[in-house]
N, C-alpha and C positions, 0 to 999 in steps of 0.2 A: 528098697527104699521107695515111699511113692511120689511120685512127682506129681507138684500143685499147681494149679492154674492161678492166674489172678484173682484176687477177692473180689466177690461181687460190689461194683460200685455204680453211683448214681451222681451224675451231676450235681451242685448246690442251686435248690430252688429260691436261696437268697437273692432279690432283688442287688442291681448295682454289684456283681463281681464281674469282673472280667474277664472277657469273651477268650484269653487266650491264657486263662487259667483252666478254663470247664471245656476247650475246644477239644482235647483226646477220650471225655468221659461221657458215656451214651446216657441219655437223657431217661428219664423215670417216663413209662407210659402208662401207667394207671397201679389202683390198689385194692385187693380185693380182702373182704372181711367174711369172716366166720362171724357168727350171730351171738348165740349162747356163751357166755363166759368171755367174748370178744365184745362185741356191741353194747351187751348189758351181763350185768352181774353174774355168776354161775347160777344156775339151778339144778345141779348135779345129781338132788336126790329124787328128781324124777326119773332119773333112770331106773331106778330101785323099784320105783312103782311099777316102770314099765315092765320089768322083769318079772317082779312077782302078778302082773296082770297075764303076761304071756307064760308062768312057770319054768322059765329057764334062768341059770346061773348065770353070775357075774362073766363067767368065763366066754360067754357066748355073744356076739356081736346080736343089737337087738335088731336092725334092718336084714342083716342076712338070712337072719331065721325066719322075721316076719317071710321072705320073698322067697324061701324053702317049703313053705306050706301050701300044700294041696288037698283038696281043690282049689280055683281060684277064690271061691266064696270066704275059705278059710283064711285065705291071705286078707283078703279085704276086711273080714271082721275083724280081724288081730291087728291090721294097721287103724281101722278104725278106734278101737280100743286104747290105741299109744296115742291118738289124735287126740280124744276126749281129755286126756291127762294133761298137754298141753295147751286145750284151747283152757280147761279151768286154771293154771297157774300163770297162764299170759298175762293175765291182771297184776300179778307181782311183780314182773319185769320191772330193775332198777338199771339205771343206764352205768354204765361204768364211767368213774372218775375220768373226765379228759376228754369225752365222747363229743359232744358239744363246739369244744376249741379245734379238735383235731377238723372237724366236718368243714368246720367255716376256714380253715386254712390251705384244705385241698381244693375247697372250692373255689377259694381266693385266687389260688393258683394255677385254677382249671386242669385239676389233675383228673380224671376218671377215676371212677369209684363202683365197685359193683360189690356182689355179697354170692359166696358158696356155702352152704351151709347142707348140713342131714336134717332141720327144720324142716316141717311143712311150712307153706305160705299163712298161713292165719298167722301165728306169734310174730312171725318175720314183720307181717303187715301193719300190723297192731303195734310193734315197738317203731317203726319206721314213721309212723303215723303220729305217735303220742312225742315221741323225742326229738325226732328230726323231719319235720314237715315240710321244710324248704331248700332240703337235702337231697338231692336225684342219686340214686343207685340203678345201675343199667350194664348189663344186665344180672337180675336178681335168680342163682340158678338155687333150688331149693329140692328137698324129697324126691319130686318127681323127675329131676334128671336122674338118670342111671348111666354107668354106676356111681356113687356114691366117695366122696372120701375114705380111704387115701387112697384113692383111684385119682389121677391127675386132670381126668375129663371133664370135670366142671370148670377148669382153671381155663385148659387149652379152648374149650369152647368161648369162655370170654374175652381171651384174648383172641379165637376169630373173631368175635361178634365185634370188634372193635379195629378189625382189618389188620391184626398183627401174625402175619404168616410167615413160612418159610417154606422152600421146599424140602421133599423129605430127602434129597439125596444129600442136604448138608448135616454135620454134625448133631444129634440129635439128643438131650438129656436122658430120654426114655425110649428106648426102641418101639415099644407099643403106642405110642403118642398120635395116633394116625388120624384124620378125622375128617379126609376131606380130597377129592380127586378133581379140582375144576381141568378143562379143556384151554391148551395154550398152544397154538401153531399147529392145531388137529392132532396134537398129540395129548395123550393123557398125561398130566405131570400131576404126581400126589403132592399136595401142600398140608403143611401140619398147622397147627396153633403156635404161636413162637411168646412162649411167656417168660422171654431172657429179661423184658423192660418192666416185667411187672414185680411187686410185692405181697406178699400173701399173711395177713396179718392173722393169726389166732391164738388158742390157748392149751390146742389139744396136738397129740401125737398126728391124730389125722390131718389135721392142719399144717401141719411142721413137712408130712413126706409126701402128701399133695402138691404142695409148692416143690418140694426139692425135685420131685420127679416131671413136674411140668417145668422145671428150668427157670421156676420164679426165685425172688432172695425171699426168705422166712424171717418174720420175726416174733415172735413169742410174749404175749402179754403173762406176765410171769403172776404165779401165788402163789399159797402153802401146798396146793396140791400138786403143782406141774411143775413147781422148781428145779425137781430132777430132771427136766427135757432142756434145761438150760446149756446143758455141755452135749446135747445131742448132736450128733454129726448131720441132723436136717434141721438144725436151729442156727443162723447167721446170727442173729442182737436179739436180747430180752431188752423190755421195757417194763414196769410197772404203772405205768397209767400210759393211757391212750395218746396224752398230749404230749409225753417226749418224745414220740415220733417227728411231732415239729423241730423240734430242736435238731434230731440225726437227717431230715430235710434238707434243712437249712443250711447247713455246713456240708453235706454231701456224704449220704449214703455210704459203707462201707462194710460189708460181711466179712466172713471168716473165709479161709480160700479153702478150693473142695479140689479134691483127691483126682487128678485123671484118671480114668479108665483105661 
């Protein structure tokens, strides 16, 4: 029978809660968001268009296929063909319900925000400029960062950029999550990004898996297409609107228990 660790918890962000009620709870260090299907309504129809242009079936990952092409000119041509679809469709982006309310809340509470997406930068910048012009996200990890989700590297990069690191000698959520070897006391000490204080919010299995492998808590923005992921082992909590996360953070985030390895 599997042993269970404590559920993932963060201290309530609500003002006025007595310190003794939150003393033993870790503080939320930041929230990482996916873009398509999370910050904006899903545009899943683009994936079919991309596969048609590339001549690949649904079972083949689009980015893996592009990165596998040779020579490099073929890879560049294929990448540009899917970027053209994204550029055309970004004009049809629709913000998710509760988007501005959640971002205003996080900004008011001083919670850092970042993006980790498989989109390229143009649609991401378009969405942020059009719908969230006064809300800062940093860093913004896009398709140019490799490896992409479901690998945890992008989330761990965000953690490191926020100064959240730990020694590689500590128990890691993912044994391959290595990304730095700073010098300490004249000896080489490997450090890795520490995402244990973060929440990853997304709408796909790639988002949930990347978050879990990085050691972050995960929140699934559920819809009719992805509702089967609600009970997935990599999903901590589900919400149907972005601003539902406000209530969860106000009262104190509590995720599901994670089996010990």
